[in-house]
C-alpha positions in Angstrom: 30.2 -37.7 -161.7 31.0 -40.4 -164.2 30.8 -39.6 -167.9 29.6 -42.5 -170.1 29.4 -42.9 -173.8 27.3 -45.7 -175.4 28.0 -46.4 -179.1 25.8 -48.8 -181.0 24.0 -48.5 -184.4 21.0 -50.5 -183.1 18.8 -47.9 -181.6 16.4 -50.2 -179.9 19.1 -52.1 -178.2 20.9 -48.8 -177.2 17.7 -47.7 -175.4 17.7 -51.0 -173.4 21.4 -50.7 -172.6 21.0 -47.1 -171.5 18.2 -48.0 -169.1 20.2 -50.9 -167.6 23.2 -48.7 -167.0 21.1 -46.0 -165.4 19.5 -48.5 -163.1 22.8 -50.0 -162.1 24.4 -46.6 -161.3 21.4 -45.4 -159.4 21.5 -48.5 -157.2 25.1 -47.7 -156.4 24.3 -44.1 -155.6 26.5 -42.8 -158.4 26.0 -39.5 -160.3 26.4 -39.8 -164.1 25.9 -38.3 -167.5 25.3 -40.6 -170.5 25.8 -39.6 -174.2 24.4 -41.9 -177.0 26.1 -42.3 -180.4 24.9 -44.4 -183.3 28.0 -43.6 -185.3 31.5 -44.5 -184.4 33.1 -41.5 -186.2 31.0 -39.0 -184.4 31.7 -40.7 -181.1 35.4 -40.6 -181.6 35.3 -36.9 -182.5 33.5 -36.3 -179.2 36.1 -38.3 -177.3 38.9 -36.2 -178.7 37.3 -33.2 -177.0 36.6 -35.0 -173.7 37.1 -38.7 -173.2 34.5 -40.4 -170.9 35.5 -42.6 -168.0 33.4 -45.4 -169.4 32.6 -46.4 -173.0 30.1 -49.2 -173.9 31.0 -50.1 -177.4 29.5 -52.4 -180.1 31.8 -54.1 -182.5 29.7 -54.6 -185.7 28.9 -51.1 -186.9 28.9 -49.4 -190.3 31.7 -47.0 -191.5 34.0 -47.9 -188.6 33.9 -51.0 -186.4 34.2 -51.1 -182.7 37.5 -52.9 -183.0 38.9 -50.1 -185.2 37.7 -47.6 -182.7 39.3 -49.5 -179.8 42.6 -49.4 -181.7 42.4 -45.7 -182.1 41.5 -45.2 -178.5 44.3 -47.5 -177.4 46.9 -45.7 -179.7 45.8 -42.3 -178.5 46.3 -43.3 -174.8 42.9 -42.0 -173.9 42.0 -42.6 -170.2 38.8 -44.5 -171.1 37.6 -47.9 -169.9 36.1 -49.8 -172.8 33.3 -52.4 -172.3 32.5 -54.3 -175.5 28.8 -55.1 -175.8 28.4 -57.4 -178.7 27.4 -60.8 -180.1 30.8 -61.5 -181.6 32.2 -64.0 -179.2 34.8 -65.0 -181.7 36.6 -61.7 -181.3 37.2 -61.8 -177.5 40.9 -62.7 -177.8 41.5 -60.1 -180.5 39.8 -57.5 -178.3 42.1 -58.2 -175.3 45.0 -56.6 -177.3 43.2 -53.2 -176.8 42.8 -53.8 -173.0 39.1 -53.5 -172.6 37.6 -53.8 -169.2 35.0 -56.4 -170.1 33.5 -58.2 -173.0 29.7 -58.6 -172.6 27.4 -60.7 -174.7 24.2 -58.9 -175.8 22.1 -62.0 -175.3 23.3 -62.1 -171.6 23.2 -58.4 -170.9 21.0 -58.8 -167.8 23.4 -61.4 -166.3 26.7 -59.7 -167.1 26.3 -55.9 -167.2 25.6 -55.2 -163.5 28.7 -57.2 -162.5 30.8 -55.4 -165.0 29.6 -51.9 -164.0 30.0 -52.7 -160.3 33.6 -53.9 -160.7 34.5 -51.0 -163.0 33.2 -48.4 -160.5 35.3 -50.1 -157.8 38.3 -50.0 -160.1 37.8 -46.3 -160.9 37.6 -45.4 -157.2 40.9 -47.2 -156.7 42.4 -45.5 -159.7 41.5 -42.1 -158.1 43.7 -43.0 -155.1 46.4 -40.4 -154.6 49.6 -40.8 -152.7 51.4 -38.0 -150.9 55.1 -38.7 -151.3 57.7 -36.9 -149.2 60.7 -36.6 -151.6 64.1 -35.0 -151.2 62.8 -32.0 -153.1 59.5 -31.6 -151.2 56.0 -33.2 -151.4 54.7 -34.8 -154.6 51.1 -36.0 -155.1 51.1 -39.1 -157.3 48.1 -41.1 -158.7 48.8 -44.7 -157.9 47.5 -45.7 -161.4 50.3 -43.7 -163.0 53.2 -45.4 -161.1 55.0 -48.0 -163.2 57.1 -49.5 -160.4 59.0 -48.7 -157.3 62.7 -49.7 -156.9 64.6 -50.1 -153.6 68.0 -48.3 -153.8 69.8 -48.7 -150.5 68.1 -46.3 -148.1 65.8 -44.8 -150.7 63.0 -45.8 -153.0 63.0 -44.7 -156.6 59.4 -44.2 -157.8 59.1 -44.5 -161.6 55.9 -42.9 -162.9 54.3 -41.7 -166.1 55.9 -38.2 -165.9 59.3 -39.1 -164.7 60.6 -40.3 -161.3 61.2 -39.2 -157.7 62.9 -40.6 -154.6 61.7 -41.0 -151.0 63.2 -42.4 -147.9 61.3 -45.6 -147.0 61.6 -49.4 -146.9 59.9 -51.3 -149.7 58.6 -53.9 -147.2 56.5 -51.2 -145.5 54.6 -50.6 -148.8 54.1 -54.1 -150.2 50.9 -55.0 -148.3 49.2 -51.6 -148.8 50.1 -51.3 -152.5 49.0 -54.9 -153.3 45.4 -53.6 -152.8 46.0 -51.3 -155.8 47.3 -53.7 -158.3 51.0 -53.8 -157.4 53.0 -57.0 -157.0 56.5 -57.5 -155.6 58.5 -59.2 -158.3 61.8 -59.1 -156.4 63.0 -57.8 -153.1 63.9 -54.6 -154.9 60.8 -54.1 -157.0 57.1 -53.3 -156.6 55.5 -53.3 -160.0 52.1 -52.1 -161.3 50.5 -55.1 -162.9 48.7 -53.0 -165.5 52.0 -52.1 -167.1 53.4 -55.6 -167.3 53.7 -56.8 -170.9 55.4 -60.2 -170.5 56.5 -62.3 -167.6 59.4 -64.6 -168.1 61.3 -67.0 -165.8 63.5 -64.4 -164.2 62.3 -61.0 -165.6 59.3 -59.0 -166.5 59.0 -56.7 -169.5 57.0 -53.5 -169.1 54.9 -51.8 -171.8 57.6 -49.2 -172.2 60.3 -51.8 -172.8 62.0 -51.7 -169.4 63.1 -55.0 -168.0 62.9 -55.7 -164.3 64.1 -58.7 -162.2 61.8 -61.5 -161.0 63.1 -63.7 -158.2 62.6 -67.4 -158.4 60.4 -67.5 -155.2 58.1 -64.8 -156.5 57.7 -65.9 -160.2 54.6 -67.9 -159.6 52.8 -65.2 -157.7 53.8 -62.6 -160.4 52.4 -64.8 -163.2 49.2 -65.4 -161.1 48.6 -61.7 -160.6 49.2 -61.0 -164.3 46.7 -63.7 -165.3 44.1 -62.4 -162.9 44.5 -58.9 -164.5 44.3 -60.2 -168.0 41.2 -62.3 -167.2 39.4 -59.2 -166.0 39.3 -58.1 -169.6 37.3 -61.1 -170.7 33.7 -61.9 -169.9 32.7 -64.8 -167.6 31.8 -68.0 -169.4 29.0 -68.9 -167.1 
């Protein structure tokens, strides 16, 4: 079941948005629970108890704006996918800093919402993908979304993840094709990197959100930049 928060001070629009979300999820055969908030402070307090998988958030609200809420959510590392639903087109690039999943215009809700929800559900299903890793110390179950990168070290692979690291005996070439389906890109013959954690790509290196620097080989630089650009574009709305 997906837990969804909708936060917008315009009650009439919120009713329309809720019905559209319900219709979309029913068509996909998804079970869900929707909570409505007309006040950002109350919504954030509820999130601190249990964060939803999906948050549809307005920007222009009294007391606390959607942008301020997004900053708090981002700073708190809450595992929530934010979809901005607003008329403030001018804030799309500022919003990208907080890594929203989409930026939807209210006047084009019917054209843009279904596509956003469909792609987000697909992303969430991929995020739930677990990997059973046979390490030197036994079996570890890792969520692919929590893996920062994989490094080839002679006959072993070092898997760097959110809670630490582990090693397994495998060739990186045997994983590259499979993991590319889950947002990983090979930056170098020794590295498979999760695109979501790439902060900046330079000529011969990539900087991760945690400050680590990994090598980028010359023949892979263009593909790495392309994958990062596709990932960043997924935050913005379509201009059509």
